[in-house]
PDB file with SEQRES, HELIX, SHEET and CRYST1 records, atoms N, CA, C and O in Angstrom:
SEQRES   1 A   81  MET LEU GLU VAL ALA ALA ALA ILE LEU GLY TYR ALA GLY          
SEQRES   2 A   81  ALA ALA VAL ILE ALA ALA ALA TYR PHE ALA ASN GLN ARG          
SEQRES   3 A   81  GLY LYS LEU ALA SER ASP ASP TRP ARG PHE PRO ALA ALA          
SEQRES   4 A   81  ASN LEU LEU GLY SER CYS GLY VAL LEU LEU SER LEU ALA          
SEQRES   5 A   81  VAL GLN PRO ASN LEU PRO SER ILE LEU ILE GLU LEU PHE          
SEQRES   6 A   81  TRP ALA GLY ILE SER ILE TYR GLY LEU VAL ARG SER LEU          
SEQRES   7 A   81  GLY ALA ARG                                                  
HELIX    1 AA1 LEU A    2  GLN A   25  1                                  24    
HELIX    2 AA2 ARG A   35  VAL A   53  1                                  19    
HELIX    3 AA3 LEU A   57  GLY A   79  1                                  23    
CRYST1    1.000    1.000    1.000  90.00  90.00  90.00 P 1           1          
ATOM      1  N   MET A   1       0.823  -1.200   0.000  1.00  0.00           N  
ATOM      2  CA  MET A   1       0.000   0.000   0.000  1.00  0.00           C  
ATOM      3  C   MET A   1       0.867   1.263   0.000  1.00  0.00           C  
ATOM      4  O   MET A   1       0.608   2.201  -0.754  1.00  0.00           O  
ATOM      5  N   LEU A   2       1.899   1.279   0.853  1.00  0.00           N  
ATOM      6  CA  LEU A   2       2.807   2.413   0.924  1.00  0.00           C  
ATOM      7  C   LEU A   2       3.543   2.599  -0.400  1.00  0.00           C  
ATOM      8  O   LEU A   2       3.756   3.725  -0.850  1.00  0.00           O  
ATOM      9  N   GLU A   3       3.924   1.497  -1.012  1.00  0.00           N  
ATOM     10  CA  GLU A   3       4.644   1.574  -2.288  1.00  0.00           C  
ATOM     11  C   GLU A   3       3.764   2.160  -3.388  1.00  0.00           C  
ATOM     12  O   GLU A   3       4.246   2.905  -4.241  1.00  0.00           O  
ATOM     13  N   VAL A   4       2.486   1.827  -3.369  1.00  0.00           N  
ATOM     14  CA  VAL A   4       1.555   2.362  -4.371  1.00  0.00           C  
ATOM     15  C   VAL A   4       1.383   3.864  -4.172  1.00  0.00           C  
ATOM     16  O   VAL A   4       1.414   4.628  -5.137  1.00  0.00           O  
ATOM     17  N   ALA A   5       1.202   4.289  -2.920  1.00  0.00           N  
ATOM     18  CA  ALA A   5       1.053   5.714  -2.624  1.00  0.00           C  
ATOM     19  C   ALA A   5       2.314   6.478  -3.008  1.00  0.00           C  
ATOM     20  O   ALA A   5       2.232   7.575  -3.559  1.00  0.00           O  
ATOM     21  N   ALA A   6       3.478   5.903  -2.720  1.00  0.00           N  
ATOM     22  CA  ALA A   6       4.737   6.547  -3.075  1.00  0.00           C  
ATOM     23  C   ALA A   6       4.885   6.667  -4.591  1.00  0.00           C  
ATOM     24  O   ALA A   6       5.344   7.691  -5.095  1.00  0.00           O  
ATOM     25  N   ALA A   7       4.499   5.630  -5.303  1.00  0.00           N  
ATOM     26  CA  ALA A   7       4.580   5.670  -6.764  1.00  0.00           C  
ATOM     27  C   ALA A   7       3.648   6.746  -7.322  1.00  0.00           C  
ATOM     28  O   ALA A   7       4.020   7.462  -8.251  1.00  0.00           O  
ATOM     29  N   ILE A   8       2.461   6.863  -6.773  1.00  0.00           N  
ATOM     30  CA  ILE A   8       1.517   7.885  -7.219  1.00  0.00           C  
ATOM     31  C   ILE A   8       2.093   9.279  -6.988  1.00  0.00           C  
ATOM     32  O   ILE A   8       1.992  10.148  -7.853  1.00  0.00           O  
ATOM     33  N   LEU A   9       2.699   9.490  -5.817  1.00  0.00           N  
ATOM     34  CA  LEU A   9       3.343  10.776  -5.529  1.00  0.00           C  
ATOM     35  C   LEU A   9       4.473  11.056  -6.515  1.00  0.00           C  
ATOM     36  O   LEU A   9       4.636  12.185  -6.977  1.00  0.00           O  
ATOM     37  N   GLY A  10       5.243  10.035  -6.830  1.00  0.00           N  
ATOM     38  CA  GLY A  10       6.340  10.193  -7.774  1.00  0.00           C  
ATOM     39  C   GLY A  10       5.844  10.549  -9.163  1.00  0.00           C  
ATOM     40  O   GLY A  10       6.380  11.454  -9.803  1.00  0.00           O  
ATOM     41  N   TYR A  11       4.822   9.841  -9.635  1.00  0.00           N  
ATOM     42  CA  TYR A  11       4.248  10.142 -10.952  1.00  0.00           C  
ATOM     43  C   TYR A  11       3.646  11.543 -10.980  1.00  0.00           C  
ATOM     44  O   TYR A  11       3.828  12.288 -11.943  1.00  0.00           O  
ATOM     45  N   ALA A  12       2.929  11.895  -9.915  1.00  0.00           N  
ATOM     46  CA  ALA A  12       2.323  13.227  -9.849  1.00  0.00           C  
ATOM     47  C   ALA A  12       3.398  14.310  -9.837  1.00  0.00           C  
ATOM     48  O   ALA A  12       3.265  15.331 -10.512  1.00  0.00           O  
ATOM     49  N   GLY A  13       4.461  14.083  -9.070  1.00  0.00           N  
ATOM     50  CA  GLY A  13       5.562  15.042  -9.026  1.00  0.00           C  
ATOM     51  C   GLY A  13       6.210  15.225 -10.386  1.00  0.00           C  
ATOM     52  O   GLY A  13       6.475  16.349 -10.811  1.00  0.00           O  
ATOM     53  N   ALA A  14       6.464  14.119 -11.063  1.00  0.00           N  
ATOM     54  CA  ALA A  14       7.050  14.192 -12.405  1.00  0.00           C  
ATOM     55  C   ALA A  14       6.120  14.918 -13.363  1.00  0.00           C  
ATOM     56  O   ALA A  14       6.578  15.682 -14.213  1.00  0.00           O  
ATOM     57  N   ALA A  15       4.829  14.687 -13.235  1.00  0.00           N  
ATOM     58  CA  ALA A  15       3.859  15.359 -14.101  1.00  0.00           C  
ATOM     59  C   ALA A  15       3.836  16.862 -13.855  1.00  0.00           C  
ATOM     60  O   ALA A  15       3.724  17.646 -14.798  1.00  0.00           O  
ATOM     61  N   VAL A  16       3.942  17.266 -12.594  1.00  0.00           N  
ATOM     62  CA  VAL A  16       3.949  18.700 -12.262  1.00  0.00           C  
ATOM     63  C   VAL A  16       5.192  19.368 -12.854  1.00  0.00           C  
ATOM     64  O   VAL A  16       5.101  20.455 -13.424  1.00  0.00           O  
ATOM     65  N   ILE A  17       6.346  18.721 -12.719  1.00  0.00           N  
ATOM     66  CA  ILE A  17       7.585  19.271 -13.276  1.00  0.00           C  
ATOM     67  C   ILE A  17       7.475  19.386 -14.799  1.00  0.00           C  
ATOM     68  O   ILE A  17       7.816  20.419 -15.375  1.00  0.00           O  
ATOM     69  N   ALA A  18       7.004  18.337 -15.435  1.00  0.00           N  
ATOM     70  CA  ALA A  18       6.877  18.344 -16.896  1.00  0.00           C  
ATOM     71  C   ALA A  18       5.863  19.397 -17.360  1.00  0.00           C  
ATOM     72  O   ALA A  18       6.091  20.074 -18.362  1.00  0.00           O  
ATOM     73  N   ALA A  19       4.760  19.535 -16.644  1.00  0.00           N  
ATOM     74  CA  ALA A  19       3.742  20.521 -17.015  1.00  0.00           C  
ATOM     75  C   ALA A  19       4.277  21.944 -16.878  1.00  0.00           C  
ATOM     76  O   ALA A  19       4.010  22.796 -17.726  1.00  0.00           O  
ATOM     77  N   ALA A  20       5.032  22.200 -15.812  1.00  0.00           N  
ATOM     78  CA  ALA A  20       5.618  23.532 -15.627  1.00  0.00           C  
ATOM     79  C   ALA A  20       6.617  23.841 -16.732  1.00  0.00           C  
ATOM     80  O   ALA A  20       6.647  24.955 -17.254  1.00  0.00           O  
ATOM     81  N   TYR A  21       7.419  22.872 -17.081  1.00  0.00           N  
ATOM     82  CA  TYR A  21       8.412  23.075 -18.140  1.00  0.00           C  
ATOM     83  C   TYR A  21       7.721  23.283 -19.488  1.00  0.00           C  
ATOM     84  O   TYR A  21       8.129  24.146 -20.266  1.00  0.00           O  
ATOM     85  N   PHE A  22       6.694  22.513 -19.765  1.00  0.00           N  
ATOM     86  CA  PHE A  22       5.940  22.660 -21.010  1.00  0.00           C  
ATOM     87  C   PHE A  22       5.287  24.038 -21.075  1.00  0.00           C  
ATOM     88  O   PHE A  22       5.333  24.697 -22.113  1.00  0.00           O  
ATOM     89  N   ALA A  23       4.681  24.476 -19.975  1.00  0.00           N  
ATOM     90  CA  ALA A  23       4.064  25.802 -19.932  1.00  0.00           C  
ATOM     91  C   ALA A  23       5.115  26.890 -20.150  1.00  0.00           C  
ATOM     92  O   ALA A  23       4.845  27.891 -20.814  1.00  0.00           O  
ATOM     93  N   ASN A  24       6.298  26.696 -19.600  1.00  0.00           N  
ATOM     94  CA  ASN A  24       7.386  27.640 -19.799  1.00  0.00           C  
ATOM     95  C   ASN A  24       7.797  27.695 -21.270  1.00  0.00           C  
ATOM     96  O   ASN A  24       7.990  28.778 -21.823  1.00  0.00           O  
ATOM     97  N   GLN A  25       7.929  26.549 -21.890  1.00  0.00           N  
ATOM     98  CA  GLN A  25       8.342  26.493 -23.286  1.00  0.00           C  
ATOM     99  C   GLN A  25       7.290  27.069 -24.225  1.00  0.00           C  
ATOM    100  O   GLN A  25       7.629  27.590 -25.288  1.00  0.00           O  
ATOM    101  N   ARG A  26       6.041  26.984 -23.852  1.00  0.00           N  
ATOM    102  CA  ARG A  26       4.953  27.540 -24.666  1.00  0.00           C  
ATOM    103  C   ARG A  26       4.763  29.028 -24.427  1.00  0.00           C  
ATOM    104  O   ARG A  26       3.953  29.669 -25.096  1.00  0.00           O  
ATOM    105  N   GLY A  27       5.514  29.582 -23.468  1.00  0.00           N  
ATOM    106  CA  GLY A  27       5.390  31.005 -23.171  1.00  0.00           C  
ATOM    107  C   GLY A  27       4.226  31.332 -22.259  1.00  0.00           C  
ATOM    108  O   GLY A  27       3.845  32.496 -22.133  1.00  0.00           O  
ATOM    109  N   LYS A  28       3.661  30.328 -21.626  1.00  0.00           N  
ATOM    110  CA  LYS A  28       2.511  30.518 -20.738  1.00  0.00           C  
ATOM    111  C   LYS A  28       2.917  30.739 -19.283  1.00  0.00           C  
ATOM    112  O   LYS A  28       2.121  31.224 -18.480  1.00  0.00           O  
ATOM    113  N   LEU A  29       4.154  30.384 -18.945  1.00  0.00           N  
ATOM    114  CA  LEU A  29       4.638  30.513 -17.572  1.00  0.00           C  
ATOM    115  C   LEU A  29       6.104  30.917 -17.619  1.00  0.00           C  
ATOM    116  O   LEU A  29       6.971  30.110 -17.954  1.00  0.00           O  
ATOM    117  N   ALA A  30       6.369  32.161 -17.284  1.00  0.00           N  
ATOM    118  CA  ALA A  30       7.738  32.675 -17.334  1.00  0.00           C  
ATOM    119  C   ALA A  30       8.585  32.055 -16.224  1.00  0.00           C  
ATOM    120  O   ALA A  30       8.083  31.748 -15.143  1.00  0.00           O  
ATOM    121  N   SER A  31       9.846  31.880 -16.500  1.00  0.00           N  
ATOM    122  CA  SER A  31      10.728  31.276 -15.498  1.00  0.00           C  
ATOM    123  C   SER A  31      10.952  32.190 -14.299  1.00  0.00           C  
ATOM    124  O   SER A  31      11.353  31.717 -13.236  1.00  0.00           O  
ATOM    125  N   ASP A  32      10.701  33.493 -14.449  1.00  0.00           N  
ATOM    126  CA  ASP A  32      10.847  34.391 -13.308  1.00  0.00           C  
ATOM    127  C   ASP A  32       9.534  34.611 -12.551  1.00  0.00           C  
ATOM    128  O   ASP A  32       9.486  35.387 -11.596  1.00  0.00           O  
ATOM    129  N   ASP A  33       8.475  33.931 -12.979  1.00  0.00           N  
ATOM    130  CA  ASP A  33       7.194  33.935 -12.267  1.00  0.00           C  
ATOM    131  C   ASP A  33       7.331  32.973 -11.084  1.00  0.00           C  
ATOM    132  O   ASP A  33       7.826  31.859 -11.257  1.00  0.00           O  
ATOM    133  N   TRP A  34       6.908  33.374  -9.907  1.00  0.00           N  
ATOM    134  CA  TRP A  34       7.078  32.556  -8.705  1.00  0.00           C  
ATOM    135  C   TRP A  34       6.429  31.180  -8.837  1.00  0.00           C  
ATOM    136  O   TRP A  34       6.837  30.233  -8.165  1.00  0.00           O  
ATOM    137  N   ARG A  35       5.431  31.071  -9.690  1.00  0.00           N  
ATOM    138  CA  ARG A  35       4.736  29.787  -9.840  1.00  0.00           C  
ATOM    139  C   ARG A  35       5.604  28.723 -10.508  1.00  0.00           C  
ATOM    140  O   ARG A  35       5.414  27.530 -10.272  1.00  0.00           O  
ATOM    141  N   PHE A  36       6.559  29.149 -11.340  1.00  0.00           N  
ATOM    142  CA  PHE A  36       7.425  28.187 -12.022  1.00  0.00           C  
ATOM    143  C   PHE A  36       8.338  27.455 -11.028  1.00  0.00           C  
ATOM    144  O   PHE A  36       8.323  26.225 -11.002  1.00  0.00           O  
ATOM    145  N   PRO A  37       9.134  28.163 -10.209  1.00  0.00           N  
ATOM    146  CA  PRO A  37       9.937  27.417  -9.237  1.00  0.00           C  
ATOM    147  C   PRO A  37       9.087  26.728  -8.169  1.00  0.00           C  
ATOM    148  O   PRO A  37       9.486  25.691  -7.639  1.00  0.00           O  
ATOM    149  N   ALA A  38       7.927  27.292  -7.849  1.00  0.00           N  
ATOM    150  CA  ALA A  38       7.049  26.642  -6.863  1.00  0.00           C  
ATOM    151  C   ALA A  38       6.552  25.298  -7.389  1.00  0.00           C  
ATOM    152  O   ALA A  38       6.516  24.313  -6.651  1.00  0.00           O  
ATOM    153  N   ALA A  39       6.171  25.259  -8.661  1.00  0.00           N  
ATOM    154  CA  ALA A  39       5.729  24.000  -9.266  1.00  0.00           C  
ATOM    155  C   ALA A  39       6.867  22.995  -9.314  1.00  0.00           C  
ATOM    156  O   ALA A  39       6.668  21.808  -9.057  1.00  0.00           O  
ATOM    157  N   ASN A  40       8.055  23.472  -9.644  1.00  0.00           N  
ATOM    158  CA  ASN A  40       9.210  22.581  -9.687  1.00  0.00           C  
ATOM    159  C   ASN A  40       9.547  22.040  -8.297  1.00  0.00           C  
ATOM    160  O   ASN A  40       9.904  20.870  -8.154  1.00  0.00           O  
ATOM    161  N   LEU A  41       9.436  22.881  -7.286  1.00  0.00           N  
ATOM    162  CA  LEU A  41       9.698  22.432  -5.918  1.00  0.00           C  
ATOM    163  C   LEU A  41       8.651  21.412  -5.474  1.00  0.00           C  
ATOM    164  O   LEU A  41       8.989  20.393  -4.871  1.00  0.00           O  
ATOM    165  N   LEU A  42       7.397  21.683  -5.768  1.00  0.00           N  
ATOM    166  CA  LEU A  42       6.321  20.743  -5.420  1.00  0.00           C  
ATOM    167  C   LEU A  42       6.542  19.394  -6.112  1.00  0.00           C  
ATOM    168  O   LEU A  42       6.439  18.339  -5.486  1.00  0.00           O  
ATOM    169  N   GLY A  43       6.844  19.445  -7.398  1.00  0.00           N  
ATOM    170  CA  GLY A  43       7.087  18.216  -8.142  1.00  0.00           C  
ATOM    171  C   GLY A  43       8.284  17.450  -7.622  1.00  0.00           C  
ATOM    172  O   GLY A  43       8.240  16.228  -7.484  1.00  0.00           O  
ATOM    173  N   SER A  44       9.350  18.173  -7.335  1.00  0.00           N  
ATOM    174  CA  SER A  44      10.551  17.535  -6.819  1.00  0.00           C  
ATOM    175  C   SER A  44      10.290  16.860  -5.468  1.00  0.00           C  
ATOM    176  O   SER A  44      10.799  15.771  -5.201  1.00  0.00           O  
ATOM    177  N   CYS A  45       9.505  17.508  -4.634  1.00  0.00           N  
ATOM    178  CA  CYS A  45       9.173  16.909  -3.335  1.00  0.00           C  
ATOM    179  C   CYS A  45       8.368  15.623  -3.513  1.00  0.00           C  
ATOM    180  O   CYS A  45       8.571  14.659  -2.775  1.00  0.00           O  
ATOM    181  N   GLY A  46       7.468  15.604  -4.474  1.00  0.00           N  
ATOM    182  CA  GLY A  46       6.712  14.385  -4.750  1.00  0.00           C  
ATOM    183  C   GLY A  46       7.612  13.249  -5.187  1.00  0.00           C  
ATOM    184  O   GLY A  46       7.470  12.116  -4.726  1.00  0.00           O  
ATOM    185  N   VAL A  47       8.540  13.559  -6.081  1.00  0.00           N  
ATOM    186  CA  VAL A  47       9.487  12.533  -6.536  1.00  0.00           C  
ATOM    187  C   VAL A  47      10.378  12.077  -5.380  1.00  0.00           C  
ATOM    188  O   VAL A  47      10.631  10.882  -5.227  1.00  0.00           O  
ATOM    189  N   LEU A  48      10.852  13.020  -4.569  1.00  0.00           N  
ATOM    190  CA  LEU A  48      11.701  12.655  -3.422  1.00  0.00           C  
ATOM    191  C   LEU A  48      10.958  11.760  -2.430  1.00  0.00           C  
ATOM    192  O   LEU A  48      11.542  10.830  -1.873  1.00  0.00           O  
ATOM    193  N   LEU A  49       9.688  12.035  -2.211  1.00  0.00           N  
ATOM    194  CA  LEU A  49       8.906  11.183  -1.301  1.00  0.00           C  
ATOM    195  C   LEU A  49       8.806   9.763  -1.852  1.00  0.00           C  
ATOM    196  O   LEU A  49       8.875   8.793  -1.097  1.00  0.00           O  
ATOM    197  N   SER A  50       8.644   9.646  -3.151  1.00  0.00           N  
ATOM    198  CA  SER A  50       8.586   8.300  -3.735  1.00  0.00           C  
ATOM    199  C   SER A  50       9.942   7.609  -3.624  1.00  0.00           C  
ATOM    200  O   SER A  50      10.012   6.391  -3.458  1.00  0.00           O  
ATOM    201  N   LEU A  51      11.014   8.386  -3.714  1.00  0.00           N  
ATOM    202  CA  LEU A  51      12.358   7.811  -3.610  1.00  0.00           C  
ATOM    203  C   LEU A  51      12.701   7.398  -2.181  1.00  0.00           C  
ATOM    204  O   LEU A  51      13.636   6.626  -1.965  1.00  0.00           O  
ATOM    205  N   ALA A  52      11.957   7.902  -1.215  1.00  0.00           N  
ATOM    206  CA  ALA A  52      12.173   7.467   0.169  1.00  0.00           C  
ATOM    207  C   ALA A  52      11.750   6.015   0.347  1.00  0.00           C  
ATOM    208  O   ALA A  52      12.273   5.308   1.209  1.00  0.00           O  
ATOM    209  N   VAL A  53      10.796   5.575  -0.475  1.00  0.00           N  
ATOM    210  CA  VAL A  53      10.303   4.200  -0.386  1.00  0.00           C  
ATOM    211  C   VAL A  53      11.138   3.262  -1.248  1.00  0.00           C  
ATOM    212  O   VAL A  53      11.440   2.137  -0.850  1.00  0.00           O  
ATOM    213  N   GLN A  54      11.505   3.737  -2.430  1.00  0.00           N  
ATOM    214  CA  GLN A  54      12.351   2.942  -3.327  1.00  0.00           C  
ATOM    215  C   GLN A  54      13.547   3.795  -3.730  1.00  0.00           C  
ATOM    216  O   GLN A  54      13.531   4.439  -4.779  1.00  0.00           O  
ATOM    217  N   PRO A  55      14.590   3.797  -2.891  1.00  0.00           N  
ATOM    218  CA  PRO A  55      15.727   4.691  -3.111  1.00  0.00           C  
ATOM    219  C   PRO A  55      16.518   4.379  -4.380  1.00  0.00           C  
ATOM    220  O   PRO A  55      16.664   3.230  -4.797  1.00  0.00           O  
ATOM    221  N   ASN A  56      17.014   5.454  -4.964  1.00  0.00           N  
ATOM    222  CA  ASN A  56      17.901   5.396  -6.117  1.00  0.00           C  
ATOM    223  C   ASN A  56      18.788   6.628  -5.977  1.00  0.00           C  
ATOM    224  O   ASN A  56      18.332   7.747  -6.214  1.00  0.00           O  
ATOM    225  N   LEU A  57      20.044   6.438  -5.598  1.00  0.00           N  
ATOM    226  CA  LEU A  57      20.908   7.550  -5.235  1.00  0.00           C  
ATOM    227  C   LEU A  57      21.041   8.606  -6.331  1.00  0.00           C  
ATOM    228  O   LEU A  57      20.912   9.790  -6.019  1.00  0.00           O  
ATOM    229  N   PRO A  58      21.289   8.257  -7.592  1.00  0.00           N  
ATOM    230  CA  PRO A  58      21.383   9.312  -8.603  1.00  0.00           C  
ATOM    231  C   PRO A  58      20.096  10.133  -8.726  1.00  0.00           C  
ATOM    232  O   PRO A  58      20.156  11.349  -8.910  1.00  0.00           O  
ATOM    233  N   SER A  59      18.954   9.491  -8.628  1.00  0.00           N  
ATOM    234  CA  SER A  59      17.682  10.213  -8.706  1.00  0.00           C  
ATOM    235  C   SER A  59      17.473  11.096  -7.484  1.00  0.00           C  
ATOM    236  O   SER A  59      16.959  12.209  -7.599  1.00  0.00           O  
ATOM    237  N   ILE A  60      17.866  10.609  -6.330  1.00  0.00           N  
ATOM    238  CA  ILE A  60      17.758  11.420  -5.108  1.00  0.00           C  
ATOM    239  C   ILE A  60      18.627  12.664  -5.245  1.00  0.00           C  
ATOM    240  O   ILE A  60      18.191  13.765  -4.909  1.00  0.00           O  
ATOM    241  N   LEU A  61      19.844  12.498  -5.731  1.00  0.00           N  
ATOM    242  CA  LEU A  61      20.747  13.641  -5.882  1.00  0.00           C  
ATOM    243  C   LEU A  61      20.192  14.682  -6.846  1.00  0.00           C  
ATOM    244  O   LEU A  61      20.213  15.874  -6.542  1.00  0.00           O  
ATOM    245  N   ILE A  62      19.700  14.255  -7.996  1.00  0.00           N  
ATOM    246  CA  ILE A  62      19.183  15.227  -8.962  1.00  0.00           C  
ATOM    247  C   ILE A  62      17.954  15.934  -8.413  1.00  0.00           C  
ATOM    248  O   ILE A  62      17.775  17.128  -8.653  1.00  0.00           O  
ATOM    249  N   GLU A  63      17.109  15.227  -7.687  1.00  0.00           N  
ATOM    250  CA  GLU A  63      15.924  15.865  -7.119  1.00  0.00           C  
ATOM    251  C   GLU A  63      16.292  16.832  -5.994  1.00  0.00           C  
ATOM    252  O   GLU A  63      15.635  17.859  -5.825  1.00  0.00           O  
ATOM    253  N   LEU A  64      17.332  16.516  -5.225  1.00  0.00           N  
ATOM    254  CA  LEU A  64      17.795  17.462  -4.203  1.00  0.00           C  
ATOM    255  C   LEU A  64      18.323  18.739  -4.851  1.00  0.00           C  
ATOM    256  O   LEU A  64      18.030  19.842  -4.389  1.00  0.00           O  
ATOM    257  N   PHE A  65      19.101  18.585  -5.922  1.00  0.00           N  
ATOM    258  CA  PHE A  65      19.567  19.763  -6.656  1.00  0.00           C  
ATOM    259  C   PHE A  65      18.377  20.526  -7.245  1.00  0.00           C  
ATOM    260  O   PHE A  65      18.332  21.754  -7.178  1.00  0.00           O  
ATOM    261  N   TRP A  66      17.424  19.806  -7.816  1.00  0.00           N  
ATOM    262  CA  TRP A  66      16.242  20.419  -8.416  1.00  0.00           C  
ATOM    263  C   TRP A  66      15.473  21.221  -7.364  1.00  0.00           C  
ATOM    264  O   TRP A  66      15.040  22.344  -7.623  1.00  0.00           O  
ATOM    265  N   ALA A  67      15.311  20.642  -6.192  1.00  0.00           N  
ATOM    266  CA  ALA A  67      14.603  21.330  -5.109  1.00  0.00           C  
ATOM    267  C   ALA A  67      15.386  22.554  -4.646  1.00  0.00           C  
ATOM    268  O   ALA A  67      14.803  23.616  -4.429  1.00  0.00           O  
ATOM    269  N   GLY A  68      16.692  22.416  -4.495  1.00  0.00           N  
ATOM    270  CA  GLY A  68      17.520  23.545  -4.066  1.00  0.00           C  
ATOM    271  C   GLY A  68      17.480  24.695  -5.057  1.00  0.00           C  
ATOM    272  O   GLY A  68      17.348  25.854  -4.664  1.00  0.00           O  
ATOM    273  N   ILE A  69      17.592  24.383  -6.330  1.00  0.00           N  
ATOM    274  CA  ILE A  69      17.531  25.414  -7.364  1.00  0.00           C  
ATOM    275  C   ILE A  69      16.134  26.050  -7.383  1.00  0.00           C  
ATOM    276  O   ILE A  69      16.001  27.257  -7.587  1.00  0.00           O  
ATOM    277  N   SER A  70      15.115  25.247  -7.173  1.00  0.00           N  
ATOM    278  CA  SER A  70      13.745  25.768  -7.135  1.00  0.00           C  
ATOM    279  C   SER A  70      13.542  26.706  -5.958  1.00  0.00           C  
ATOM    280  O   SER A  70      12.876  27.734  -6.088  1.00  0.00           O  
ATOM    281  N   ILE A  71      14.107  26.362  -4.818  1.00  0.00           N  
ATOM    282  CA  ILE A  71      14.016  27.243  -3.641  1.00  0.00           C  
ATOM    283  C   ILE A  71      14.726  28.564  -3.931  1.00  0.00           C  
ATOM    284  O   ILE A  71      14.208  29.635  -3.615  1.00  0.00           O  
ATOM    285  N   TYR A  72      15.906  28.482  -4.530  1.00  0.00           N  
ATOM    286  CA  TYR A  72      16.635  29.699  -4.926  1.00  0.00           C  
ATOM    287  C   TYR A  72      15.766  30.555  -5.857  1.00  0.00           C  
ATOM    288  O   TYR A  72      15.635  31.761  -5.646  1.00  0.00           O  
ATOM    289  N   GLY A  73      15.182  29.942  -6.874  1.00  0.00           N  
ATOM    290  CA  GLY A  73      14.346  30.677  -7.819  1.00  0.00           C  
ATOM    291  C   GLY A  73      13.111  31.266  -7.171  1.00  0.00           C  
ATOM    292  O   GLY A  73      12.699  32.377  -7.501  1.00  0.00           O  
ATOM    293  N   LEU A  74      12.524  30.527  -6.255  1.00  0.00           N  
ATOM    294  CA  LEU A  74      11.333  31.007  -5.556  1.00  0.00           C  
ATOM    295  C   LEU A  74      11.675  32.214  -4.682  1.00  0.00           C  
ATOM    296  O   LEU A  74      10.959  33.215  -4.694  1.00  0.00           O  
ATOM    297  N   VAL A  75      12.759  32.119  -3.931  1.00  0.00           N  
ATOM    298  CA  VAL A  75      13.189  33.243  -3.080  1.00  0.00           C  
ATOM    299  C   VAL A  75      13.519  34.460  -3.946  1.00  0.00           C  
ATOM    300  O   VAL A  75      13.134  35.584  -3.623  1.00  0.00           O  
ATOM    301  N   ARG A  76      14.221  34.231  -5.028  1.00  0.00           N  
ATOM    302  CA  ARG A  76      14.596  35.322  -5.931  1.00  0.00           C  
ATOM    303  C   ARG A  76      13.353  35.962  -6.556  1.00  0.00           C  
ATOM    304  O   ARG A  76      13.257  37.186  -6.646  1.00  0.00           O  
ATOM    305  N   SER A  77      12.421  35.144  -6.978  1.00  0.00           N  
ATOM    306  CA  SER A  77      11.194  35.641  -7.597  1.00  0.00           C  
ATOM    307  C   SER A  77      10.357  36.443  -6.604  1.00  0.00           C  
ATOM    308  O   SER A  77       9.870  37.526  -6.929  1.00  0.00           O  
ATOM    309  N   LEU A  78      10.195  35.919  -5.416  1.00  0.00           N  
ATOM    310  CA  LEU A  78       9.390  36.624  -4.414  1.00  0.00           C  
ATOM    311  C   LEU A  78      10.107  37.859  -3.891  1.00  0.00           C  
ATOM    312  O   LEU A  78       9.464  38.835  -3.505  1.00  0.00           O  
ATOM    313  N   GLY A  79      11.443  37.822  -3.875  1.00  0.00           N  
ATOM    314  CA  GLY A  79      12.213  38.985  -3.433  1.00  0.00           C  
ATOM    315  C   GLY A  79      12.173  40.130  -4.429  1.00  0.00           C  
ATOM    316  O   GLY A  79      12.358  41.287  -4.053  1.00  0.00           O  
ATOM    317  N   ALA A  80      11.932  39.818  -5.696  1.00  0.00           N  
ATOM    318  CA  ALA A  80      11.883  40.830  -6.737  1.00  0.00           C  
ATOM    319  C   ALA A  80      10.552  41.589  -6.734  1.00  0.00           C  
ATOM    320  O   ALA A  80      10.411  42.590  -7.436  1.00  0.00           O  
ATOM    321  N   ARG A  81       9.599  41.131  -5.964  1.00  0.00           N  
ATOM    322  CA  ARG A  81       8.279  41.772  -5.939  1.00  0.00           C  
ATOM    323  C   ARG A  81       8.346  43.043  -5.209  1.00  0.00           C  
ATOM    324  O   ARG A  81       7.335  43.734  -5.078  1.00  0.00           O  
TER     325      ARG A  81                                                      
END                                                                             
């Protein structure tokens, strides 16, 4: 049951990241808009939660970097307001 919930969180997180990137590429969501790094942070957290159940070190590392960069972007975006 826990593995299924973790997988769902991981898929949802990946979908949020992909949707934010797609919206950015279509010009619908600017990278300096606070919602872009917020979506990336939310997605990364979902993937990280799934990796807590089924660990994979390279994936954990990239998601930690992704989350850190997203936090930087979020702080920068909100600070520019």
